[in-house]
C-alpha atoms as one frame of an Amber mdcrd trajectory, in Angstrom:
protein
 114.252-277.694  52.432 116.772-279.266  54.827 120.557-278.915  54.214 123.811
-279.874  55.625 126.352-277.214  56.766 130.122-277.353  56.813 132.280-274.779
  58.533 136.068-274.583  59.570 138.642-272.278  60.606 136.620-270.039  62.997
 139.693-269.647  65.221 137.313-268.770  68.102 139.099-267.167  71.114 138.410
-264.920  74.164 140.180-262.152  72.349 137.795-262.030  69.452 134.163-261.953
  71.061 132.744-260.574  67.862 133.334-263.985  66.050 131.929-265.861  69.041
 128.756-263.803  68.741 128.696-264.391  65.055 128.937-268.140  65.507 126.100
-268.174  68.053 123.854-266.081  65.731 124.725-268.524  63.054 123.590-271.579
  65.183 120.255-269.940  66.172 119.585-268.921  62.595 120.315-272.341  61.004
 118.886-274.782  63.588 115.529-275.180  62.033 116.598-275.997  58.498 119.658
-278.090  59.080 120.209-281.844  58.755 123.642-281.808  60.373 126.572-279.453
  61.090 130.088-280.497  60.392 132.936-278.425  61.928 136.183-279.342  60.078
 138.966-278.189  62.343 140.458-275.012  63.744 137.218-274.294  65.586 139.286
-272.723  68.296 142.452-270.629  67.845 144.056-272.799  70.410 143.065-275.713
  72.627 145.128-276.776  75.513 143.092-279.674  76.687 139.476-280.756  77.395
 140.031-279.915  81.102 140.644-276.221  80.450 137.465-274.338  81.410 136.659
-270.605  81.605 133.712-268.311  80.652 134.694-268.451  77.068 134.728-272.158
  76.803 131.482-272.314  78.911 129.766-270.163  76.369 130.803-272.220  73.375
 129.966-275.449  75.164 126.515-274.166  76.129 125.769-273.124  72.595 126.721
-276.347  70.959 125.162-278.517  73.719 121.766-276.918  72.887 122.225-277.467
  69.220 119.191-279.742  68.229 120.625-281.547  65.235 123.546-283.941  64.616
 126.917-282.323  65.227 130.236-283.644  64.012 133.686-282.378  64.974 137.076
-282.770  63.484 140.378-281.411  64.827 142.550-279.108  63.006 146.056-277.858
  63.279 145.268-275.363  65.980 142.996-277.429  68.225 144.318-280.903  67.588
 144.110-281.644  71.460 140.372-281.466  71.306 139.141-284.850  72.462 136.162
-287.101  73.438 135.603-285.413  76.664 134.764-282.043  75.038 132.743-283.943
  72.268 130.669-285.644  74.980 129.999-282.310  76.657 128.501-280.849  73.487
 126.829-284.114  72.234 128.968-284.221  69.236 130.666-287.120  67.230 134.496
-286.660  67.006 135.538-287.673  63.530 138.935-289.030  62.369 140.738-287.048
  59.722 139.902-287.903  56.899 136.464-289.374  56.927 134.253-290.325  54.011
 130.445-289.588  54.412 127.464-290.184  52.156 126.276-286.681  51.400 122.787
-287.016  49.771 124.162-289.942  47.691 127.507-288.430  46.898 130.554-290.118
  48.571 132.398-287.140  50.024 135.669-287.065  51.804 135.895-284.570  54.539
 139.215-283.428  56.047 140.669-280.329  57.815 143.084-279.882  54.870 146.524
-279.636  56.297 147.407-283.211  55.150 146.755-282.279  51.544 149.459-279.508
  51.679 152.204-282.091  50.753 154.671-279.333  49.605 154.751-277.780  53.098
 157.418-280.145  54.268 158.403-278.409  57.408 154.882-278.087  58.626 154.232
-281.878  57.984 157.402-282.701  60.059 156.100-280.681  62.933 152.588-282.240
  62.555 154.017-285.700  62.828 155.773-284.832  66.003 152.818-283.085  67.852
 150.404-285.820  66.979 152.425-288.463  68.717 150.213-289.857  71.563 152.945
-289.986  74.054 153.761-286.357  73.665 150.280-285.289  73.853 149.739-287.206
  77.038 152.888-285.606  78.472 151.593-282.132  77.488 148.152-282.647  78.993
 149.770-283.846  82.211 151.370-280.389  82.719 149.507-277.734  84.816 147.181
-275.481  82.832 149.351-272.380  83.400 152.358-274.072  81.699 150.205-275.341
  78.834 148.963-271.873  78.314 152.534-270.462  78.031 153.598-273.328  75.571
 150.564-272.793  73.416 151.258-269.024  73.227 154.775-269.705  72.243 153.646
-272.241  69.598 151.236-269.718  68.182 153.970-267.016  67.945 156.282-269.358
  66.163 153.472-270.438  63.818 152.867-266.815  62.758 156.473-266.281  62.014
 156.537-269.387  59.818 153.454-268.427  57.931 154.971-264.989  57.119 158.148
-266.624  55.884 156.765-269.551  53.968 155.637-269.193  50.309 151.984-269.216
  49.556 152.246-271.960  47.073 153.838-274.369  49.646 151.004-273.858  52.085
 148.394-274.537  49.547 146.854-277.959  48.621 148.962-280.278  46.359 146.875
-281.171  43.245 148.374-284.642  43.226 147.307-285.297  46.845 143.768-284.459
  45.908 143.799-286.973  42.976 145.370-289.636  45.192 142.867-289.213  48.071
 139.909-289.390  45.746 141.172-292.584  44.275 142.250-294.082  47.590 138.967
-293.320  49.449 136.723-293.765  46.344 135.281-290.406  46.816 133.650-288.036
  44.308 134.744-284.867  45.972 136.711-283.411  48.918 135.511-280.721  51.408
 138.235-279.143  53.476 139.410-275.985  55.135 142.789-274.924  56.421 144.098
-272.785  53.514 141.569-270.001  54.023 141.021-269.756  50.188 137.207-270.424
  49.746 136.276-271.832  46.316 134.092-274.442  44.804 136.050-276.758  42.329
 134.383-279.708  40.519 136.127-282.232  42.809 137.137-280.004  45.791 135.367
-277.485  47.989 137.439-275.120  50.201 135.663-273.748  53.240 136.053-270.023
  54.258 137.826-268.883  57.293 136.133-266.647  59.774 137.890-263.306  59.859
 135.711-260.153  59.570 132.696-262.249  58.767 131.495-265.915  58.883 131.113
-268.440  56.059 129.702-271.830  55.473 129.155-274.496  52.860 125.602-275.231
  52.250 124.722-278.669  50.585 121.115-279.863  49.962 119.708-282.920  48.145
 118.316-280.996  45.285 120.669-277.969  45.010 124.369-277.495  44.129 126.847
-276.747  46.869 127.016-273.053  47.717 129.312-270.885  49.974 127.418-268.418
  51.958 128.794-265.592  53.992 127.333-263.571  56.879 128.046-261.020  59.522
């Protein structure tokens, strides 16, 4: 039976080759039974532009390019500079956030999830700034070595913020879920970002890849299931 797979928050990086190997094993294992694969943001720990190329990115690009089924990508808060150039390299469709899909007859809203965390006011202010197109163009104009330094500084500041912010403020706001389901006329939402995997009646949270990988498996004749693997 064919299924559709959803993953997010892999945070792949050269510093964590074990997760890269885990992802490639996942691709090889799931290729034969999968209708489509959706990657809903934070695929990379950081992304400083589609022109950045090294052995790590070459490995990921090669693995995705050879994926035989439909592949859809969505950016997250870590890799929001991923663009059409990279998507074309790996034969993927780059989706806007959020997007509604017909998942075996169920209208389903897919999103990275950070926009649902409406109580995290400071983060939303930061997000609004870094998603300005003129600022992104200016950043991508800089030499790669400067972009790398800026990205490292931003990750360090993000780590400090996460340690200081309350867990409640960084979680999904229930009213936002209700509003989005109504606005987009969807029956459920699938998202990542919060690293708190769970299946609710109207919302499914994808697992982050830390010590192991995880995915949501959805089929035409089976209930959604979260699966984990090494």
